[in-house]
VEXDREN-2710 file (C-alpha; in Angstrom, 1 decimal):
% VEXDREN-2710
k/r/px/py/pz
1/UNK/-15.2/3.2/-40.1
2/UNK/-15.7/6.0/-37.5
3/UNK/-18.1/5.6/-34.5
4/UNK/-20.7/7.7/-36.2
5/UNK/-20.6/5.7/-39.3
6/UNK/-20.8/2.5/-37.3
7/UNK/-23.8/3.8/-35.4
8/UNK/-25.6/4.9/-38.6
9/UNK/-24.9/1.5/-40.2
10/UNK/-26.3/-0.2/-37.1
11/UNK/-29.5/1.8/-37.3
12/UNK/-30.2/0.2/-40.6
13/UNK/-29.6/-3.2/-39.1
14/UNK/-31.8/-2.4/-36.1
15/UNK/-34.7/-1.3/-38.3
16/UNK/-34.5/-4.3/-40.4
17/UNK/-34.5/-6.6/-37.4
18/UNK/-37.5/-4.9/-36.0
19/UNK/-39.5/-5.4/-39.2
20/UNK/-38.6/-9.0/-39.6
21/UNK/-40.5/-10.8/-36.8
22/UNK/-39.2/-14.2/-37.9
23/UNK/-35.6/-13.1/-38.3
24/UNK/-33.2/-16.0/-37.9
25/UNK/-31.3/-16.3/-34.6
26/UNK/-27.5/-16.1/-34.7
27/UNK/-25.4/-19.0/-33.7
28/UNK/-24.1/-18.9/-30.1
29/UNK/-20.6/-17.5/-29.6
30/UNK/-20.6/-15.3/-32.8
31/UNK/-19.0/-11.9/-32.0
32/UNK/-20.3/-9.6/-34.6
33/UNK/-22.8/-6.6/-34.8
34/UNK/-25.2/-8.7/-36.9
35/UNK/-25.1/-11.7/-34.6
36/UNK/-25.5/-9.7/-31.4
37/UNK/-28.3/-7.5/-32.8
38/UNK/-30.2/-10.5/-33.9
39/UNK/-30.5/-11.7/-30.3
40/UNK/-31.0/-8.3/-28.6
41/UNK/-34.4/-7.2/-27.3
42/UNK/-36.5/-4.5/-29.1
43/UNK/-35.3/-1.0/-28.3
44/UNK/-31.7/-2.1/-28.2
45/UNK/-29.2/-1.0/-30.8
46/UNK/-25.7/-2.6/-31.2
47/UNK/-23.1/-0.6/-32.9
48/UNK/-19.9/-2.4/-32.1
49/UNK/-18.8/-6.0/-31.4
50/UNK/-15.1/-6.8/-31.4
51/UNK/-13.1/-9.8/-30.2
52/UNK/-10.3/-8.7/-27.9
53/UNK/-7.5/-10.6/-26.2
54/UNK/-7.2/-8.8/-22.9
55/UNK/-7.7/-9.2/-20.0
56/UNK/-9.0/-12.6/-21.2
57/UNK/-10.2/-13.4/-24.7
58/UNK/-13.7/-11.9/-25.0
59/UNK/-16.3/-10.2/-27.1
60/UNK/-16.7/-6.5/-26.3
61/UNK/-20.2/-5.3/-27.3
62/UNK/-21.3/-1.6/-27.3
63/UNK/-24.7/-0.2/-27.9
64/UNK/-27.6/1.7/-26.4
65/UNK/-31.2/1.2/-25.3
66/UNK/-33.7/3.9/-26.1
67/UNK/-36.5/4.6/-23.6
68/UNK/-39.6/6.7/-24.0
69/UNK/-42.3/8.2/-21.7
70/UNK/-40.5/10.2/-20.7
71/UNK/-38.1/10.4/-23.6
72/UNK/-36.8/9.5/-26.0
73/UNK/-33.4/9.1/-24.2
74/UNK/-30.5/6.8/-24.9
75/UNK/-28.6/4.9/-22.3
76/UNK/-25.3/3.6/-23.6
77/UNK/-23.8/0.3/-22.4
78/UNK/-20.9/-2.1/-22.7
79/UNK/-21.1/-5.9/-22.4
80/UNK/-18.0/-8.0/-22.1
81/UNK/-18.4/-11.7/-22.8
82/UNK/-15.4/-13.9/-22.1
83/UNK/-14.9/-16.8/-24.5
84/UNK/-16.8/-19.9/-23.4
85/UNK/-13.7/-21.6/-22.1
86/UNK/-13.3/-18.8/-19.5
87/UNK/-17.0/-18.2/-18.7
88/UNK/-18.3/-19.6/-15.3
89/UNK/-22.0/-19.1/-15.9
90/UNK/-22.2/-15.8/-14.2
91/UNK/-23.3/-12.3/-15.1
92/UNK/-22.0/-9.2/-13.3
93/UNK/-23.5/-5.7/-13.5
94/UNK/-21.3/-2.7/-12.5
95/UNK/-22.9/-0.2/-10.2
96/UNK/-21.3/3.3/-10.6
97/UNK/-20.5/5.8/-7.9
98/UNK/-21.5/9.4/-7.9
99/UNK/-23.8/10.4/-10.8
100/UNK/-22.3/7.9/-13.2
101/UNK/-22.1/9.5/-16.6
102/UNK/-19.8/7.1/-18.4
103/UNK/-19.8/3.5/-19.6
104/UNK/-17.6/1.4/-17.3
105/UNK/-15.1/-1.3/-18.3
106/UNK/-14.0/-2.2/-14.8
107/UNK/-15.9/-2.8/-11.6
108/UNK/-15.5/-0.3/-8.8
109/UNK/-16.6/-2.5/-5.9
110/UNK/-14.6/-4.7/-5.8
111/UNK/-12.0/-3.2/-8.2
112/UNK/-10.8/-4.8/-11.4
113/UNK/-12.4/-6.6/-14.3
114/UNK/-14.6/-9.5/-13.3
115/UNK/-13.9/-11.3/-16.6
116/UNK/-10.7/-12.6/-15.0
117/UNK/-12.9/-14.7/-12.8
118/UNK/-15.2/-15.9/-15.6
119/UNK/-18.0/-13.3/-15.3
120/UNK/-19.8/-11.8/-18.2
121/UNK/-19.7/-8.1/-17.4
122/UNK/-22.1/-5.2/-18.2
123/UNK/-22.4/-1.5/-17.3
124/UNK/-24.2/1.7/-18.4
125/UNK/-23.7/5.4/-18.3
126/UNK/-27.3/5.5/-16.8
127/UNK/-28.7/7.7/-19.6
128/UNK/-26.4/10.7/-19.6
129/UNK/-22.7/11.7/-20.1
130/UNK/-20.9/14.1/-17.8
131/UNK/-18.7/14.5/-14.7
132/UNK/-19.3/12.0/-11.9
133/UNK/-20.3/14.6/-9.3
134/UNK/-22.8/16.5/-11.6
135/UNK/-26.5/16.0/-11.0
136/UNK/-27.7/19.0/-12.9
137/UNK/-29.4/16.7/-15.4
138/UNK/-32.1/16.0/-12.8
139/UNK/-34.3/18.7/-14.3
140/UNK/-34.6/16.6/-17.5
141/UNK/-37.3/14.0/-16.7
142/UNK/-36.1/11.3/-19.1
143/UNK/-32.4/11.5/-18.0
144/UNK/-33.5/11.6/-14.3
145/UNK/-35.7/8.5/-14.7
146/UNK/-33.0/6.7/-16.6
147/UNK/-30.3/7.5/-14.0
148/UNK/-32.7/6.6/-11.2
149/UNK/-33.4/3.0/-12.3
150/UNK/-34.7/2.7/-15.8
151/UNK/-31.4/2.5/-17.7
152/UNK/-30.0/0.0/-15.2
153/UNK/-33.1/-2.2/-15.7
154/UNK/-33.3/-2.0/-19.5
155/UNK/-29.6/-2.6/-19.9
156/UNK/-29.9/-5.6/-17.5
157/UNK/-32.7/-7.1/-19.5
158/UNK/-30.7/-6.6/-22.7
159/UNK/-27.5/-7.7/-21.2
160/UNK/-28.8/-10.9/-19.7
161/UNK/-30.7/-11.8/-22.9
162/UNK/-27.6/-11.3/-25.0
163/UNK/-25.5/-13.2/-22.5
164/UNK/-27.8/-16.2/-22.6
165/UNK/-28.0/-16.3/-26.3
166/UNK/-24.3/-15.9/-26.8
167/UNK/-23.5/-18.9/-24.6
168/UNK/-26.6/-20.8/-25.7
169/UNK/-28.0/-21.3/-22.2
170/UNK/-31.3/-20.5/-20.4
171/UNK/-29.9/-20.1/-16.9
172/UNK/-27.2/-17.7/-15.6
173/UNK/-26.3/-16.5/-12.1
174/UNK/-26.9/-12.8/-12.0
175/UNK/-25.1/-10.3/-9.7
176/UNK/-25.1/-6.6/-9.1
177/UNK/-22.4/-4.8/-7.0
178/UNK/-21.8/-1.1/-6.2
179/UNK/-20.9/1.3/-3.5
180/UNK/-22.2/4.9/-2.8
181/UNK/-23.9/5.8/-6.1
182/UNK/-23.5/2.2/-7.1
183/UNK/-25.2/1.1/-3.9
184/UNK/-28.0/3.5/-4.8
185/UNK/-28.3/1.7/-8.1
186/UNK/-28.5/-1.7/-6.3
187/UNK/-31.1/-0.5/-3.9
188/UNK/-33.2/0.8/-6.7
189/UNK/-32.9/-2.5/-8.4
190/UNK/-34.0/-4.6/-5.5
191/UNK/-36.9/-2.2/-4.8
192/UNK/-38.2/-1.4/-8.3
193/UNK/-37.0/-4.5/-10.3
194/UNK/-36.5/-7.3/-7.7
195/UNK/-36.6/-10.0/-10.4
196/UNK/-33.4/-8.7/-12.1
197/UNK/-30.7/-10.3/-9.9
198/UNK/-30.0/-13.4/-7.8
199/UNK/-27.5/-11.6/-5.6
200/UNK/-26.8/-8.0/-4.8
201/UNK/-23.8/-6.6/-3.0
202/UNK/-25.0/-3.2/-1.8
203/UNK/-22.2/-1.0/-0.5
204/UNK/-22.9/2.2/1.5
205/UNK/-26.1/3.3/-0.2
206/UNK/-26.3/7.1/0.1
207/UNK/-29.0/8.1/2.6
208/UNK/-30.3/4.7/3.3
209/UNK/-33.2/5.9/5.6
210/UNK/-36.9/6.1/5.9
211/UNK/-36.9/9.8/5.0
212/UNK/-34.6/9.2/2.0
213/UNK/-35.7/11.5/-0.7
214/UNK/-33.2/13.6/-2.7
215/UNK/-32.6/16.1/0.0
216/UNK/-31.7/13.7/2.8
217/UNK/-28.0/13.2/2.0
218/UNK/-27.9/16.6/0.5
219/UNK/-28.6/18.3/3.8
220/UNK/-25.4/16.7/5.1
221/UNK/-23.3/18.1/2.3
222/UNK/-24.9/21.6/2.5
223/UNK/-24.2/21.6/6.2
224/UNK/-20.5/20.5/5.7
225/UNK/-20.0/23.1/3.0
226/UNK/-21.5/25.9/5.1
227/UNK/-19.4/24.8/8.1
228/UNK/-16.2/25.1/6.1
229/UNK/-17.2/28.6/5.0
230/UNK/-18.6/29.7/8.3
231/UNK/-15.7/32.0/9.3
232/UNK/-12.0/32.6/8.5
233/UNK/-10.1/29.5/9.6
234/UNK/-13.1/27.2/9.6
235/UNK/-11.8/24.9/6.9
236/UNK/-10.0/21.7/8.0
237/UNK/-6.9/20.8/6.2
238/UNK/-5.8/17.3/5.5
239/UNK/-2.8/17.8/7.8
240/UNK/-4.9/18.9/10.7
241/UNK/-7.4/16.0/10.2
242/UNK/-4.5/13.5/10.2
243/UNK/-3.2/15.0/13.4
244/UNK/-6.7/14.7/15.0
245/UNK/-7.1/11.1/13.8
246/UNK/-3.8/10.2/15.5
247/UNK/-4.9/11.7/18.8
248/UNK/-8.4/10.1/18.7
249/UNK/-6.9/6.7/18.0
250/UNK/-4.5/7.0/20.9
251/UNK/-7.4/7.8/23.2
252/UNK/-10.0/5.3/21.9
253/UNK/-8.1/2.4/20.5
254/UNK/-8.8/0.1/23.4
255/UNK/-12.5/0.7/23.4
256/UNK/-12.8/-2.6/21.4
257/UNK/-10.4/-4.5/23.6
258/UNK/-7.5/-4.5/21.2
259/UNK/-4.7/-1.9/20.8
260/UNK/-4.4/-2.3/17.0
261/UNK/-4.5/1.2/15.7
262/UNK/-8.2/0.9/14.7
263/UNK/-11.4/2.1/16.3
264/UNK/-13.8/-0.7/15.4
265/UNK/-16.9/1.1/16.9
266/UNK/-16.9/4.8/16.5
267/UNK/-19.9/5.1/18.7
268/UNK/-17.9/3.9/21.7
269/UNK/-15.4/6.8/21.3
270/UNK/-16.3/10.0/23.1
271/UNK/-13.2/12.0/22.6
272/UNK/-13.6/15.8/23.0
273/UNK/-11.5/17.6/20.3
274/UNK/-11.5/20.7/22.5
275/UNK/-8.6/19.0/24.3
276/UNK/-6.5/19.8/21.3
277/UNK/-7.1/23.6/21.6
278/UNK/-4.0/25.6/20.8
279/UNK/-2.7/27.5/23.9
280/UNK/-2.1/30.5/21.6
281/UNK/-2.2/31.1/17.9
282/UNK/-2.0/28.1/15.7
283/UNK/0.3/25.1/15.2
284/UNK/0.5/21.7/13.5
285/UNK/-0.3/19.7/16.7
286/UNK/-3.2/21.7/17.9
287/UNK/-6.6/23.1/16.8
288/UNK/-7.8/26.7/16.7
289/UNK/-11.2/27.5/18.0
290/UNK/-12.7/27.8/14.5
291/UNK/-11.3/24.3/13.7
292/UNK/-12.7/22.9/16.9
293/UNK/-16.1/24.4/16.2
294/UNK/-16.0/22.9/12.7
295/UNK/-15.2/19.4/13.8
296/UNK/-17.9/19.4/16.5
297/UNK/-20.5/20.7/14.0
298/UNK/-19.6/17.9/11.5
299/UNK/-19.7/15.2/14.2
300/UNK/-23.1/16.5/15.3
301/UNK/-24.6/16.7/11.8
302/UNK/-27.1/19.1/10.2
303/UNK/-30.1/20.2/12.2
304/UNK/-33.4/21.6/10.9
305/UNK/-35.9/24.2/12.0
306/UNK/-37.0/22.3/15.1
307/UNK/-33.5/21.5/16.2
308/UNK/-33.8/17.8/15.2
309/UNK/-31.0/16.2/13.3
310/UNK/-31.7/16.1/9.5
311/UNK/-29.0/13.5/8.9
312/UNK/-26.4/11.6/10.9
313/UNK/-23.1/13.3/11.7
314/UNK/-19.8/11.9/10.5
315/UNK/-18.0/9.3/12.7
316/UNK/-15.1/10.4/14.8
317/UNK/-12.9/7.5/13.7
318/UNK/-10.5/8.0/10.8
319/UNK/-11.3/11.6/10.4
320/UNK/-8.5/12.0/7.8
321/UNK/-11.0/10.5/5.4
322/UNK/-13.1/13.7/5.7
323/UNK/-10.7/15.4/3.3
324/UNK/-12.2/13.5/0.4
325/UNK/-15.4/15.7/0.9
326/UNK/-13.9/18.8/2.4
327/UNK/-11.4/19.4/-0.4
328/UNK/-7.7/19.5/-0.8
329/UNK/-7.7/23.3/-0.5
330/UNK/-9.7/25.9/1.4
331/UNK/-12.7/27.8/-0.1
332/UNK/-13.7/29.7/-2.1
333/UNK/-14.3/26.7/-4.4
334/UNK/-15.0/26.3/-8.0
335/UNK/-18.6/25.7/-9.2
336/UNK/-17.3/23.6/-12.1
337/UNK/-17.7/19.8/-11.8
338/UNK/-15.4/19.2/-14.8
339/UNK/-12.5/16.8/-14.1
340/UNK/-9.9/19.4/-14.7
341/UNK/-11.4/21.5/-11.9
342/UNK/-11.6/18.7/-9.3
343/UNK/-8.7/20.1/-7.3
344/UNK/-10.2/23.5/-7.1
345/UNK/-13.4/22.5/-5.3
346/UNK/-14.8/20.3/-2.6
347/UNK/-16.6/17.1/-3.4
348/UNK/-19.2/17.8/-0.6
349/UNK/-19.8/21.3/-2.0
350/UNK/-20.1/20.0/-5.6
351/UNK/-22.6/17.3/-4.6
352/UNK/-24.7/19.9/-2.7
353/UNK/-24.6/22.4/-5.6
354/UNK/-25.3/20.1/-8.5
355/UNK/-28.1/18.2/-6.8
356/UNK/-29.7/21.5/-5.6
357/UNK/-29.3/22.9/-9.1
358/UNK/-31.1/19.9/-10.6
359/UNK/-34.1/20.8/-8.3
360/UNK/-34.0/24.6/-8.0
361/UNK/-32.0/25.6/-11.1
362/UNK/-28.4/26.5/-11.9
363/UNK/-28.4/29.6/-9.7
364/UNK/-28.8/27.4/-6.6
365/UNK/-26.1/28.2/-4.0
366/UNK/-25.7/25.7/-1.1
367/UNK/-23.9/28.3/1.1
368/UNK/-27.1/30.4/1.1
369/UNK/-29.6/27.7/1.7
370/UNK/-31.0/28.0/5.2
371/UNK/-31.4/24.7/6.9
372/UNK/-33.3/26.4/9.7
373/UNK/-36.0/27.8/7.4
374/UNK/-39.0/25.5/7.5
375/UNK/-40.5/27.0/4.3
376/UNK/-37.3/26.3/2.4
377/UNK/-37.0/22.7/3.8
378/UNK/-40.7/22.0/2.9
379/UNK/-40.2/23.4/-0.7
380/UNK/-37.1/21.3/-1.2
381/UNK/-38.8/18.1/0.1
382/UNK/-41.9/18.8/-2.1
383/UNK/-39.9/19.3/-5.2
384/UNK/-37.8/16.2/-4.4
385/UNK/-40.9/14.0/-3.9
386/UNK/-42.3/15.3/-7.2
387/UNK/-39.1/14.2/-9.0
388/UNK/-39.3/10.7/-7.3
389/UNK/-35.6/10.6/-7.9
390/UNK/-34.8/8.0/-5.3
391/UNK/-36.8/5.5/-3.3
392/UNK/-36.6/4.3/0.3
393/UNK/-35.1/0.8/-0.2
394/UNK/-37.6/-1.9/0.2
395/UNK/-36.2/-5.5/0.1
396/UNK/-39.5/-7.3/0.4
397/UNK/-40.0/-8.0/-3.3
398/UNK/-36.4/-9.1/-3.6
399/UNK/-36.9/-11.6/-0.8
400/UNK/-40.0/-12.9/-2.6
401/UNK/-38.0/-13.4/-5.8
402/UNK/-35.5/-15.5/-3.9
403/UNK/-32.6/-13.0/-4.1
404/UNK/-29.8/-12.7/-1.6
405/UNK/-28.7/-9.3/-0.3
406/UNK/-25.3/-8.5/1.3
407/UNK/-24.8/-5.0/2.8
408/UNK/-21.3/-3.6/3.3
409/UNK/-20.4/-0.3/5.0
410/UNK/-17.2/1.2/6.3
411/UNK/-17.3/1.9/10.1
412/UNK/-15.7/5.3/9.3
413/UNK/-17.7/6.2/6.2
414/UNK/-18.8/9.8/6.2
415/UNK/-20.9/10.0/3.1
416/UNK/-23.3/7.2/4.0
417/UNK/-22.8/6.2/7.6
418/UNK/-22.8/2.8/9.2
419/UNK/-25.3/4.2/11.7
420/UNK/-27.8/4.9/9.0
421/UNK/-27.3/1.6/7.3
422/UNK/-27.6/-0.3/10.6
423/UNK/-30.8/1.5/11.4
424/UNK/-32.3/0.4/8.0
425/UNK/-31.1/-3.1/8.6
426/UNK/-32.6/-3.2/12.1
427/UNK/-35.9/-1.9/10.7
428/UNK/-36.3/-4.6/8.1
429/UNK/-34.9/-7.5/10.1
430/UNK/-37.4/-6.5/12.8
431/UNK/-40.2/-6.6/10.3
432/UNK/-39.2/-10.0/8.9
433/UNK/-38.0/-11.5/12.1
434/UNK/-34.5/-12.9/12.7
435/UNK/-34.8/-16.2/10.9
436/UNK/-36.6/-14.9/7.8
437/UNK/-34.3/-11.9/7.4
438/UNK/-31.2/-14.2/7.9
439/UNK/-32.5/-16.3/5.0
440/UNK/-31.9/-13.6/2.5
441/UNK/-30.1/-10.6/4.0
442/UNK/-26.8/-10.0/5.9
443/UNK/-24.8/-6.9/6.8
444/UNK/-21.1/-6.4/7.5
445/UNK/-19.2/-3.4/8.8
446/UNK/-15.6/-2.8/7.7
447/UNK/-13.4/-1.6/10.6
448/UNK/-11.2/1.4/9.7
449/UNK/-12.8/1.8/6.3
450/UNK/-13.8/5.2/5.0
451/UNK/-16.3/5.9/2.2
452/UNK/-16.2/2.6/0.2
453/UNK/-12.5/2.1/0.7
454/UNK/-9.4/3.7/2.2
455/UNK/-8.2/3.8/5.8
456/UNK/-6.3/1.2/7.9
457/UNK/-9.0/-1.6/7.6
458/UNK/-9.1/-4.6/5.3
459/UNK/-8.2/-4.2/1.7
460/UNK/-10.3/-7.0/0.4
461/UNK/-13.6/-6.5/2.4
462/UNK/-15.9/-6.2/-0.7
463/UNK/-14.1/-9.1/-2.3
464/UNK/-14.6/-11.4/0.7
465/UNK/-18.2/-10.4/1.0
466/UNK/-18.8/-11.0/-2.7
467/UNK/-17.3/-14.4/-2.4
468/UNK/-19.7/-15.2/0.4
469/UNK/-22.6/-13.8/-1.6
470/UNK/-21.8/-16.1/-4.5
471/UNK/-21.5/-19.1/-2.2
472/UNK/-24.9/-18.2/-0.7
473/UNK/-26.7/-17.8/-4.0
474/UNK/-25.2/-20.8/-5.8
475/UNK/-24.7/-23.3/-2.9
476/UNK/-27.2/-22.1/-0.3
477/UNK/-24.5/-21.5/2.3
478/UNK/-25.7/-18.7/4.6
479/UNK/-22.8/-16.3/5.4
480/UNK/-21.5/-16.2/8.9
481/UNK/-18.2/-14.8/10.2
482/UNK/-15.9/-13.8/7.4
483/UNK/-12.2/-13.2/7.4
484/UNK/-10.9/-10.2/5.5
485/UNK/-7.2/-9.1/5.2
486/UNK/-4.7/-6.3/4.9
487/UNK/-1.3/-6.4/3.2
488/UNK/0.0/-7.7/-0.1
489/UNK/0.8/-11.1/1.4
490/UNK/-2.7/-11.6/2.7
491/UNK/-5.3/-9.6/0.8
492/UNK/-7.3/-11.7/-1.6
493/UNK/-8.5/-9.4/-4.4
494/UNK/-10.9/-11.3/-6.5
495/UNK/-10.0/-9.5/-9.7
496/UNK/-6.3/-8.9/-8.8
497/UNK/-5.1/-9.5/-12.3
498/UNK/-6.8/-6.3/-13.4
499/UNK/-7.1/-4.5/-10.0
500/UNK/-4.5/-1.9/-10.8
501/UNK/-6.6/-0.3/-13.5
502/UNK/-8.2/3.0/-12.2
503/UNK/-11.9/2.7/-11.5
504/UNK/-12.6/5.9/-13.4
505/UNK/-11.5/6.5/-17.0
506/UNK/-8.6/9.0/-17.4
507/UNK/-10.7/11.4/-19.4
508/UNK/-12.9/11.9/-16.3
509/UNK/-10.1/12.6/-13.9
510/UNK/-8.4/15.7/-15.4
511/UNK/-6.0/13.7/-17.5
512/UNK/-4.4/11.9/-14.5
513/UNK/-5.2/8.4/-13.3
514/UNK/-7.2/8.5/-10.1
515/UNK/-5.4/6.2/-7.7
516/UNK/-7.2/3.6/-5.7
517/UNK/-7.2/4.4/-2.0
518/UNK/-5.1/1.8/-0.2
519/UNK/-5.2/0.6/3.3
520/UNK/-2.1/1.0/5.4
521/UNK/-0.4/-0.9/8.2
522/UNK/1.1/-4.3/9.0
523/UNK/-0.3/-7.4/7.3
524/UNK/-3.2/-8.8/9.3
525/UNK/-6.6/-10.5/9.4
526/UNK/-9.9/-9.0/10.3
527/UNK/-12.8/-11.1/11.6
528/UNK/-16.0/-9.6/10.1
529/UNK/-19.1/-10.6/12.0
530/UNK/-22.7/-10.5/10.6
531/UNK/-24.4/-7.4/12.1
532/UNK/-25.4/-6.9/14.9
533/UNK/-22.7/-9.2/16.2
534/UNK/-19.4/-7.6/17.0
535/UNK/-15.8/-8.8/16.6
536/UNK/-14.1/-9.1/20.1
537/UNK/-10.5/-9.8/20.7
538/UNK/-9.5/-12.5/23.2
539/UNK/-7.7/-10.4/25.8
540/UNK/-5.9/-13.6/27.1
541/UNK/-3.8/-13.4/24.0
542/UNK/-2.9/-9.7/24.5
543/UNK/0.7/-10.5/25.4
544/UNK/1.4/-12.8/22.5
545/UNK/3.3/-11.0/19.7
546/UNK/1.1/-10.4/16.6
547/UNK/-2.0/-12.1/18.2
548/UNK/-4.3/-9.2/17.3
549/UNK/-3.4/-9.7/13.7
550/UNK/-4.7/-13.3/13.6
551/UNK/-8.5/-13.8/13.1
552/UNK/-8.3/-17.0/15.2
553/UNK/-7.9/-14.8/18.3
554/UNK/-11.2/-12.9/17.7
555/UNK/-14.7/-14.0/18.3
556/UNK/-18.2/-12.8/17.2
557/UNK/-20.3/-11.7/20.2
558/UNK/-23.8/-10.2/20.5
END
């Protein structure tokens, strides 16, 4: 039977179940449409339930929830329930990066399928289908609200109810993880639905700031897109950025006390890229004046009508990561967010365009938006507030519910910077006081890590932080210093048995698998200290071969 036929058949089952208030409950562990529909909450339709053998024997369930006011709108979901012999009493919700738009099978943060470690797994398309950098649906109220938080909440309610019924239990451990857009989903969950989870791993939430409405992070991408189109030669190629990164590391590597090829604290590096100016013309080992101007503008960040910074600039460490948002090729760029056109555009430009189009209409052009025009800024902010697309993260309800929150950000992240996340953490830890905040909230910064992953830092940072979160939630052990790793002989990927599967389905990446960005360099340890502590190398060990690669030679200091 085709998918359409299965959906139509399931509609009949759904209507019958809704009319029969005293319908018999299915036996736990039965993997069938009838059995799962019988234990699903109202508004949930199950159209597929199949028992599969890989990556572990499990029941794969597919369906959708329908929401109204505004609506109606459907949010599709997938739930994967490992056989009882494999299940560890845990539920795992996959937060999706970008604008979501598809139903995930695998976790993005950490990568792989959590079923291999005994989790029940769930995820949703957040109420729409489309390219993962396309926010033009924001002008449709039902889809906007579902993407913002409603779909995640309704699927969570349905998924947890189905999971408990399937295993015949009343208590499960409930976790949410995600980075970037997935971190945005996590922050919406703790703010709007703080009772949904016991533990949340929130990675690099976009625009985590007091003035975080839709336009906050968008100003950054508009600024970057305009900088790359400012004049001929303004665009920064991946090769030039890699050259600059090498020079910056050479100059600033020792600012953290260890010559290990990594700048642990970008704020301590004050390298002037004008030192790389070409004596004449252009060359692979120098910068032209337009390139110097572009780098300085991006480091500074966007500034508004009064000259004040609208969003933080990008960090100077690991600038090769900038290419992910500046594009593999120079402008002009395509306005199509379709997977087959990814190589023809810039991610930063596409985010700025589609988010702006969702507010102002499809004719919006980021390159023409004047960040110095007060009237334009005020109009954008007023429209953004009226949409109520995103909230300033507020963890107070999550604390009251007994939840545990772990924050993770790459020291070299450009989309959602460590500076902004640290400011948010300091604000809330200041409100709660050090002891109270430490009872439910902790933050870790990954040295050398770009946006969510990539760079020369630890490969298993999110995995190690998630392990600590689980230990905190289930055993009450407050996280302290953690040890992350780099290299195939050291990295401990939680879901390694399935970690080689691309995080995005192939149909969303132009027909080619999107490779996971990998960290490079010699195998080593990284001592991760709870913010605001910093990891400091014991200089007495500087002459010992390989000492910098051993976490035992590092200490956490205020």
